[in-house]
N, CA, C and O atoms as a GROMACS GRO file, in nm:
protein
  424
    1MET      N    1   0.095  -0.148  -0.012
    1MET     CA    2   0.022   0.016   0.013
    1MET      C    3   0.059   0.139   0.000
    1MET      O    4   0.126   0.186   0.092
    2ILE      N    5   0.034   0.205  -0.090
    2ILE     CA    6   0.143   0.330  -0.079
    2ILE      C    7   0.034   0.448  -0.042
    2ILE      O    8  -0.069   0.473  -0.106
    3ILE      N    9   0.082   0.514   0.077
    3ILE     CA   10   0.017   0.631   0.113
    3ILE      C   11   0.074   0.762   0.087
    3ILE      O   12   0.193   0.776   0.114
    4ILE      N   13   0.013   0.854   0.042
    4ILE     CA   14   0.048   0.981   0.001
    4ILE      C   15   0.020   1.094   0.100
    4ILE      O   16  -0.084   1.152   0.070
    5PRO      N   17   0.088   1.150   0.223
    5PRO     CA   18   0.068   1.258   0.324
    5PRO      C   19   0.032   1.376   0.267
    5PRO      O   20   0.114   1.461   0.233
    6THR      N   21  -0.109   1.388   0.250
    6THR     CA   22  -0.145   1.510   0.109
    6THR      C   23  -0.144   1.607   0.187
    6THR      O   24  -0.172   1.714   0.134
    7ILE      N   25  -0.109   1.611   0.360
    7ILE     CA   26  -0.095   1.746   0.470
    7ILE      C   27   0.020   1.778   0.434
    7ILE      O   28   0.041   1.899   0.436
    8ALA      N   29   0.163   1.670   0.377
    8ALA     CA   30   0.262   1.734   0.366
    8ALA      C   31   0.251   1.819   0.253
    8ALA      O   32   0.299   1.932   0.265
    9ILE      N   33   0.189   1.785   0.130
    9ILE     CA   34   0.186   1.848   0.016
    9ILE      C   35   0.109   1.994   0.042
    9ILE      O   36   0.134   2.098  -0.019
   10HIS      N   37   0.038   1.982   0.116
   10HIS     CA   38  -0.046   2.086   0.178
   10HIS      C   39   0.051   2.231   0.230
   10HIS      O   40   0.047   2.351   0.205
   11ARG      N   41   0.117   2.161   0.296
   11ARG     CA   42   0.225   2.261   0.379
   11ARG      C   43   0.346   2.292   0.303
   11ARG      O   44   0.412   2.384   0.350
   12ASP      N   45   0.383   2.247   0.217
   12ASP     CA   46   0.527   2.262   0.115
   12ASP      C   47   0.521   2.394   0.078
   12ASP      O   48   0.431   2.447   0.013
   13PRO      N   49   0.618   2.446   0.122
   13PRO     CA   50   0.635   2.580   0.071
   13PRO      C   51   0.713   2.606  -0.045
   13PRO      O   52   0.752   2.722  -0.066
   14ASN      N   53   0.750   2.486  -0.146
   14ASN     CA   54   0.776   2.508  -0.273
   14ASN      C   55   0.659   2.517  -0.353
   14ASN      O   56   0.666   2.544  -0.473
   15PHE      N   57   0.506   2.488  -0.270
   15PHE     CA   58   0.421   2.480  -0.324
   15PHE      C   59   0.301   2.602  -0.329
   15PHE      O   60   0.223   2.652  -0.411
   16TYR      N   61   0.333   2.614  -0.204
   16TYR     CA   62   0.238   2.726  -0.123
   16TYR      C   63   0.341   2.816  -0.052
   16TYR      O   64   0.398   2.765   0.044
   17PRO      N   65   0.375   2.955  -0.089
   17PRO     CA   66   0.452   3.044  -0.019
   17PRO      C   67   0.391   3.069   0.142
   17PRO      O   68   0.270   3.048   0.146
   18ASP      N   69   0.441   3.103   0.253
   18ASP     CA   70   0.471   3.060   0.334
   18ASP      C   71   0.311   2.996   0.409
   18ASP      O   72   0.224   3.047   0.479
   19PRO      N   73   0.330   2.885   0.362
   19PRO     CA   74   0.211   2.768   0.407
   19PRO      C   75   0.140   2.824   0.520
   19PRO      O   76   0.022   2.856   0.511
   20GLU      N   77   0.221   2.839   0.648
   20GLU     CA   78   0.142   2.827   0.761
   20GLU      C   79   0.064   2.927   0.764
   20GLU      O   80  -0.040   2.895   0.822
   21LYS      N   81   0.065   3.062   0.720
   21LYS     CA   82   0.001   3.194   0.698
   21LYS      C   83  -0.120   3.130   0.646
   21LYS      O   84  -0.127   3.049   0.554
   22PHE      N   85  -0.244   3.193   0.740
   22PHE     CA   86  -0.390   3.188   0.666
   22PHE      C   87  -0.414   3.288   0.540
   22PHE      O   88  -0.422   3.409   0.557
   23ASP      N   89  -0.420   3.248   0.458
   23ASP     CA   90  -0.456   3.337   0.348
   23ASP      C   91  -0.538   3.262   0.207
   23ASP      O   92  -0.482   3.200   0.116
   24PRO      N   93  -0.696   3.293   0.225
   24PRO     CA   94  -0.745   3.255   0.136
   24PRO      C   95  -0.804   3.281  -0.025
   24PRO      O   96  -0.896   3.250  -0.101
   25GLU      N   97  -0.624   3.395  -0.011
   25GLU     CA   98  -0.608   3.467  -0.150
   25GLU      C   99  -0.532   3.383  -0.217
   25GLU      O  100  -0.531   3.380  -0.340
   26ARG      N  101  -0.463   3.307  -0.146
   26ARG     CA  102  -0.375   3.198  -0.255
   26ARG      C  103  -0.446   3.128  -0.332
   26ARG      O  104  -0.383   3.072  -0.422
   27PHE      N  105  -0.629   3.100  -0.325
   27PHE     CA  106  -0.712   3.015  -0.383
   27PHE      C  107  -0.781   3.085  -0.465
   27PHE      O  108  -0.873   3.022  -0.517
   28SER      N  109  -0.768   3.203  -0.497
   28SER     CA  110  -0.825   3.302  -0.589
   28SER      C  111  -0.784   3.264  -0.741
   28SER      O  112  -0.674   3.229  -0.785
   29ASP      N  113  -0.903   3.282  -0.804
   29ASP     CA  114  -0.877   3.243  -0.976
   29ASP      C  115  -0.763   3.306  -1.025
   29ASP      O  116  -0.696   3.233  -1.099
   30HIS      N  117  -0.699   3.477  -0.998
   30HIS     CA  118  -0.537   3.528  -1.061
   30HIS      C  119  -0.431   3.483  -1.012
   30HIS      O  120  -0.318   3.524  -1.040
   31LYS      N  121  -0.464   3.381  -0.921
   31LYS     CA  122  -0.280   3.317  -0.848
   31LYS      C  123  -0.253   3.211  -0.955
   31LYS      O  124  -0.138   3.198  -0.997
   32ASN      N  125  -0.368   3.123  -1.010
   32ASN     CA  126  -0.319   3.027  -1.146
   32ASN      C  127  -0.253   2.920  -1.062
   32ASN      O  128  -0.149   2.877  -1.112
   33ILE      N  129  -0.284   2.872  -0.961
   33ILE     CA  130  -0.236   2.746  -0.890
   33ILE      C  131  -0.273   2.623  -0.932
   33ILE      O  132  -0.389   2.590  -0.956
   34ASN      N  133  -0.151   2.534  -0.944
   34ASN     CA  134  -0.176   2.439  -1.018
   34ASN      C  135  -0.281   2.318  -0.917
   34ASN      O  136  -0.260   2.294  -0.798
   35PRO      N  137  -0.403   2.249  -1.009
   35PRO     CA  138  -0.496   2.232  -0.918
   35PRO      C  139  -0.463   2.074  -0.876
   35PRO      O  140  -0.549   2.003  -0.823
   36TYR      N  141  -0.326   2.027  -0.908
   36TYR     CA  142  -0.328   1.905  -0.812
   36TYR      C  143  -0.243   1.886  -0.687
   36TYR      O  144  -0.212   1.787  -0.620
   37TYR      N  145  -0.206   2.074  -0.676
   37TYR     CA  146  -0.152   2.076  -0.531
   37TYR      C  147  -0.226   2.042  -0.412
   37TYR      O  148  -0.204   1.964  -0.319
   38TYR      N  149  -0.330   2.130  -0.442
   38TYR     CA  150  -0.416   2.087  -0.342
   38TYR      C  151  -0.552   2.003  -0.364
   38TYR      O  152  -0.652   2.037  -0.428
   39MET      N  153  -0.520   1.850  -0.275
   39MET     CA  154  -0.630   1.761  -0.315
   39MET      C  155  -0.686   1.677  -0.182
   39MET      O  156  -0.624   1.579  -0.139
   40PRO      N  157  -0.792   1.719  -0.132
   40PRO     CA  158  -0.817   1.688  -0.004
   40PRO      C  159  -0.916   1.526  -0.046
   40PRO      O  160  -0.907   1.436   0.037
   41PHE      N  161  -0.983   1.507  -0.142
   41PHE     CA  162  -1.045   1.425  -0.194
   41PHE      C  163  -0.943   1.293  -0.251
   41PHE      O  164  -0.994   1.182  -0.270
   42GLY      N  165  -0.812   1.315  -0.274
   42GLY     CA  166  -0.726   1.260  -0.386
   42GLY      C  167  -0.806   1.316  -0.555
   42GLY      O  168  -0.904   1.380  -0.593
   43LEU      N  169  -0.689   1.241  -0.613
   43LEU     CA  170  -0.708   1.288  -0.790
   43LEU      C  171  -0.732   1.176  -0.872
   43LEU      O  172  -0.721   1.068  -0.814
   44GLY      N  173  -0.761   1.170  -0.991
   44GLY     CA  174  -0.757   1.091  -1.051
   44GLY      C  175  -0.860   0.955  -1.059
   44GLY      O  176  -0.894   0.949  -0.941
   45PRO      N  177  -0.898   0.895  -1.095
   45PRO     CA  178  -0.973   0.774  -1.105
   45PRO      C  179  -0.990   0.698  -0.996
   45PRO      O  180  -1.057   0.595  -1.010
   46ARG      N  181  -0.942   0.725  -0.883
   46ARG     CA  182  -0.968   0.629  -0.782
   46ARG      C  183  -0.961   0.784  -0.640
   46ARG      O  184  -0.902   0.775  -0.532
   47ASN      N  185  -1.013   0.866  -0.672
   47ASN     CA  186  -1.078   0.959  -0.577
   47ASN      C  187  -1.155   0.946  -0.523
   47ASN      O  188  -1.204   0.833  -0.528
   48CYS      N  189  -1.209   1.028  -0.451
   48CYS     CA  190  -1.328   0.999  -0.333
   48CYS      C  191  -1.469   1.033  -0.436
   48CYS      O  192  -1.498   1.142  -0.487
   49ILE      N  193  -1.539   0.909  -0.447
   49ILE     CA  194  -1.656   0.901  -0.542
   49ILE      C  195  -1.793   1.010  -0.466
   49ILE      O  196  -1.888   1.057  -0.529
   50ALA      N  197  -1.772   1.021  -0.363
   50ALA     CA  198  -1.825   1.124  -0.243
   50ALA      C  199  -1.819   1.257  -0.298
   50ALA      O  200  -1.922   1.323  -0.310
   51SER      N  201  -1.701   1.302  -0.334
   51SER     CA  202  -1.619   1.456  -0.290
   51SER      C  203  -1.725   1.509  -0.321
   51SER      O  204  -1.777   1.549  -0.217
   52ARG      N  205  -1.803   1.537  -0.429
   52ARG     CA  206  -1.886   1.639  -0.460
   52ARG      C  207  -2.013   1.657  -0.390
   52ARG      O  208  -2.072   1.765  -0.386
   53PHE      N  209  -2.058   1.537  -0.329
   53PHE     CA  210  -2.175   1.519  -0.223
   53PHE      C  211  -2.122   1.534  -0.112
   53PHE      O  212  -2.171   1.593  -0.015
   54ALA      N  213  -2.038   1.489  -0.117
   54ALA     CA  214  -1.971   1.578   0.042
   54ALA      C  215  -1.988   1.722   0.056
   54ALA      O  216  -2.061   1.760   0.147
   55LEU      N  217  -1.918   1.828  -0.039
   55LEU     CA  218  -1.890   1.940  -0.042
   55LEU      C  219  -2.037   2.044  -0.046
   55LEU      O  220  -2.043   2.160  -0.007
   56ILE      N  221  -2.145   1.964  -0.105
   56ILE     CA  222  -2.277   2.016  -0.106
   56ILE      C  223  -2.301   1.993  -0.019
   56ILE      O  224  -2.332   2.100   0.034
   57GLU      N  225  -2.319   1.873   0.089
   57GLU     CA  226  -2.357   1.861   0.197
   57GLU      C  227  -2.292   1.966   0.325
   57GLU      O  228  -2.378   2.002   0.406
   58MET      N  229  -2.176   2.008   0.345
   58MET     CA  230  -2.104   2.072   0.411
   58MET      C  231  -2.153   2.212   0.398
   58MET      O  232  -2.190   2.277   0.496
   59LYS      N  233  -2.154   2.275   0.238
   59LYS     CA  234  -2.203   2.397   0.221
   59LYS      C  235  -2.379   2.433   0.259
   59LYS      O  236  -2.420   2.547   0.276
   60THR      N  237  -2.465   2.305   0.267
   60THR     CA  238  -2.600   2.348   0.312
   60THR      C  239  -2.615   2.364   0.424
   60THR      O  240  -2.688   2.451   0.472
   61LEU      N  241  -2.519   2.245   0.516
   61LEU     CA  242  -2.505   2.242   0.632
   61LEU      C  243  -2.457   2.385   0.657
   61LEU      O  244  -2.539   2.474   0.681
   62LEU      N  245  -2.340   2.406   0.651
   62LEU     CA  246  -2.341   2.563   0.650
   62LEU      C  247  -2.436   2.695   0.689
   62LEU      O  248  -2.451   2.779   0.778
   63PHE      N  249  -2.497   2.649   0.545
   63PHE     CA  250  -2.567   2.795   0.506
   63PHE      C  251  -2.692   2.790   0.566
   63PHE      O  252  -2.773   2.881   0.545
   64LYS      N  253  -2.729   2.658   0.665
   64LYS     CA  254  -2.869   2.639   0.733
   64LYS      C  255  -2.860   2.708   0.856
   64LYS      O  256  -2.949   2.780   0.901
   65ILE      N  257  -2.700   2.674   0.937
   65ILE     CA  258  -2.634   2.718   1.039
   65ILE      C  259  -2.641   2.861   1.070
   65ILE      O  260  -2.699   2.923   1.159
   66LEU      N  261  -2.554   2.905   0.957
   66LEU     CA  262  -2.566   3.059   0.923
   66LEU      C  263  -2.720   3.122   0.939
   66LEU      O  264  -2.759   3.201   1.026
   67LEU      N  265  -2.788   3.071   0.840
   67LEU     CA  266  -2.916   3.111   0.845
   67LEU      C  267  -3.005   3.124   0.947
   67LEU      O  268  -3.068   3.229   0.961
   68ASN      N  269  -3.021   3.014   1.032
   68ASN     CA  270  -3.055   3.028   1.166
   68ASN      C  271  -2.989   3.064   1.330
   68ASN      O  272  -3.029   3.075   1.446
   69PHE      N  273  -2.905   3.069   1.276
   69PHE     CA  274  -2.844   3.090   1.418
   69PHE      C  275  -2.746   3.212   1.406
   69PHE      O  276  -2.719   3.274   1.303
   70GLU      N  277  -2.698   3.233   1.534
   70GLU     CA  278  -2.608   3.378   1.571
   70GLU      C  279  -2.508   3.300   1.634
   70GLU      O  280  -2.537   3.221   1.723
   71ILE      N  281  -2.379   3.321   1.587
   71ILE     CA  282  -2.266   3.251   1.641
   71ILE      C  283  -2.181   3.336   1.740
   71ILE      O  284  -2.172   3.451   1.697
   72GLU      N  285  -2.128   3.323   1.836
   72GLU     CA  286  -2.052   3.390   1.929
   72GLU      C  287  -1.965   3.282   1.972
   72GLU      O  288  -1.984   3.162   1.952
   73PRO      N  289  -1.833   3.358   2.055
   73PRO     CA  290  -1.727   3.310   2.126
   73PRO      C  291  -1.816   3.234   2.277
   73PRO      O  292  -1.905   3.291   2.340
   74ALA      N  293  -1.783   3.151   2.294
   74ALA     CA  294  -1.823   3.123   2.423
   74ALA      C  295  -1.710   3.160   2.591
   74ALA      O  296  -1.596   3.121   2.617
   75LYS      N  297  -1.802   3.243   2.668
   75LYS     CA  298  -1.693   3.297   2.759
   75LYS      C  299  -1.618   3.193   2.815
   75LYS      O  300  -1.530   3.245   2.884
   76ARG      N  301  -1.610   3.069   2.820
   76ARG     CA  302  -1.506   2.962   2.849
   76ARG      C  303  -1.406   3.003   2.714
   76ARG      O  304  -1.294   3.035   2.754
   77MET      N  305  -1.416   3.009   2.601
   77MET     CA  306  -1.323   2.993   2.518
   77MET      C  307  -1.224   3.145   2.528
   77MET      O  308  -1.253   3.259   2.564
   78ILE      N  309  -1.111   3.088   2.482
   78ILE     CA  310  -0.968   3.154   2.512
   78ILE      C  311  -0.947   3.243   2.406
   78ILE      O  312  -0.941   3.198   2.291
   79LEU      N  313  -0.934   3.372   2.428
   79LEU     CA  314  -0.923   3.473   2.339
   79LEU      C  315  -0.807   3.553   2.338
   79LEU      O  316  -0.835   3.634   2.426
   80PRO      N  317  -0.701   3.582   2.298
   80PRO     CA  318  -0.720   3.539   2.126
   80PRO      C  319  -0.657   3.431   2.124
   80PRO      O  320  -0.582   3.402   2.218
   81LEU      N  321  -0.675   3.350   2.019
   81LEU     CA  322  -0.650   3.226   1.987
   81LEU      C  323  -0.480   3.185   1.948
   81LEU      O  324  -0.419   3.253   1.865
   82LYS      N  325  -0.443   3.116   1.989
   82LYS     CA  326  -0.283   3.048   1.981
   82LYS      C  327  -0.318   2.987   1.884
   82LYS      O  328  -0.427   2.931   1.878
   83LEU      N  329  -0.207   2.988   1.763
   83LEU     CA  330  -0.191   2.890   1.647
   83LEU      C  331  -0.077   2.798   1.715
   83LEU      O  332  -0.001   2.834   1.804
   84VAL      N  333  -0.084   2.648   1.643
   84VAL     CA  334   0.004   2.564   1.668
   84VAL      C  335   0.121   2.583   1.550
   84VAL      O  336   0.090   2.670   1.468
   85LYS      N  337   0.196   2.545   1.536
   85LYS     CA  338   0.277   2.491   1.459
   85LYS      C  339   0.292   2.399   1.384
   85LYS      O  340   0.358   2.329   1.460
   86GLY      N  341   0.281   2.320   1.260
   86GLY     CA  342   0.346   2.177   1.239
   86GLY      C  343   0.221   2.081   1.274
   86GLY      O  344   0.233   1.959   1.267
   87ALA      N  345   0.092   2.150   1.316
   87ALA     CA  346  -0.019   2.085   1.356
   87ALA      C  347  -0.052   1.989   1.211
   87ALA      O  348   0.006   2.003   1.103
   88VAL      N  349  -0.174   1.875   1.246
   88VAL     CA  350  -0.213   1.830   1.131
   88VAL      C  351  -0.339   1.788   1.169
   88VAL      O  352  -0.359   1.711   1.262
   89GLY      N  353  -0.432   1.842   1.090
   89GLY     CA  354  -0.565   1.856   1.092
   89GLY      C  355  -0.646   1.982   1.157
   89GLY      O  356  -0.609   2.048   1.253
   90PRO      N  357  -0.767   1.999   1.081
   90PRO     CA  358  -0.809   2.144   1.076
   90PRO      C  359  -0.846   2.198   1.259
   90PRO      O  360  -0.837   2.316   1.294
   91SER      N  361  -0.872   2.123   1.322
   91SER     CA  362  -0.900   2.155   1.461
   91SER      C  363  -0.806   2.192   1.574
   91SER      O  364  -0.831   2.242   1.683
   92SER      N  365  -0.618   2.135   1.486
   92SER     CA  366  -0.547   2.117   1.588
   92SER      C  367  -0.465   2.219   1.569
   92SER      O  368  -0.357   2.218   1.628
   93TYR      N  369  -0.501   2.339   1.473
   93TYR     CA  370  -0.388   2.441   1.440
   93TYR      C  371  -0.385   2.532   1.588
   93TYR      O  372  -0.290   2.608   1.609
   94VAL      N  373  -0.488   2.519   1.681
   94VAL     CA  374  -0.473   2.623   1.766
   94VAL      C  375  -0.478   2.557   1.900
   94VAL      O  376  -0.499   2.436   1.912
   95GLU      N  377  -0.463   2.623   1.984
   95GLU     CA  378  -0.410   2.560   2.088
   95GLU      C  379  -0.521   2.553   2.221
   95GLU      O  380  -0.534   2.662   2.276
   96GLY      N  381  -0.579   2.470   2.263
   96GLY     CA  382  -0.698   2.462   2.354
   96GLY      C  383  -0.802   2.408   2.269
   96GLY      O  384  -0.776   2.342   2.169
   97ASP      N  385  -0.979   2.450   2.326
   97ASP     CA  386  -1.073   2.423   2.252
   97ASP      C  387  -1.132   2.508   2.210
   97ASP      O  388  -1.104   2.619   2.255
   98PHE      N  389  -1.243   2.498   2.105
   98PHE     CA  390  -1.308   2.584   2.059
   98PHE      C  391  -1.467   2.580   2.119
   98PHE      O  392  -1.546   2.486   2.117
   99TRP      N  393  -1.484   2.718   2.172
   99TRP     CA  394  -1.653   2.664   2.239
   99TRP      C  395  -1.698   2.829   2.170
   99TRP      O  396  -1.637   2.935   2.167
  100PHE      N  397  -1.842   2.784   2.118
  100PHE     CA  398  -1.922   2.888   2.061
  100PHE      C  399  -2.027   2.825   2.175
  100PHE      O  400  -2.024   2.728   2.250
  101THR      N  401  -2.137   2.950   2.144
  101THR     CA  402  -2.252   2.964   2.203
  101THR      C  403  -2.399   2.976   2.034
  101THR      O  404  -2.378   3.057   1.943
  102PHE      N  405  -2.450   2.938   2.033
  102PHE     CA  406  -2.536   2.925   1.912
  102PHE      C  407  -2.698   2.987   1.967
  102PHE      O  408  -2.777   2.913   2.026
  103LYS      N  409  -2.726   3.124   1.937
  103LYS     CA  410  -2.872   3.183   1.924
  103LYS      C  411  -2.964   3.150   1.805
  103LYS      O  412  -2.951   3.196   1.692
  104ARG      N  413  -3.065   3.058   1.848
  104ARG     CA  414  -3.142   3.044   1.765
  104ARG      C  415  -3.227   3.208   1.693
  104ARG      O  416  -3.322   3.244   1.763
  105ILE      N  417  -3.201   3.295   1.575
  105ILE     CA  418  -3.249   3.366   1.514
  105ILE      C  419  -3.432   3.339   1.493
  105ILE      O  420  -3.486   3.257   1.418
  106SER      N  421  -3.488   3.423   1.572
  106SER     CA  422  -3.624   3.412   1.580
  106SER      C  423  -3.685   3.452   1.432
  106SER      O  424  -3.806   3.450   1.412
   0.00000   0.00000   0.00000
């Protein structure tokens, strides 16, 4: 079995200048980034067959949450967040836990 560590590719300075920096603009159309540099669902004939469905589901869920709730940091969440270098996984980039309050919008 061959395993490709995509997180290593996603954080490689050869592909992304300053990969630790949060920079959503790096993915804008005018940057012309090679589409094979970012591959959360794999690529080619053996990529995740449900990748499009998963993305639509997540977008729908996020839309419904933002439509129906006000989201604020909970009192026990420590602010400002401290970033962790070399973390693996989306929730591992900050020290501590994420605590939010959701208030239903009437």
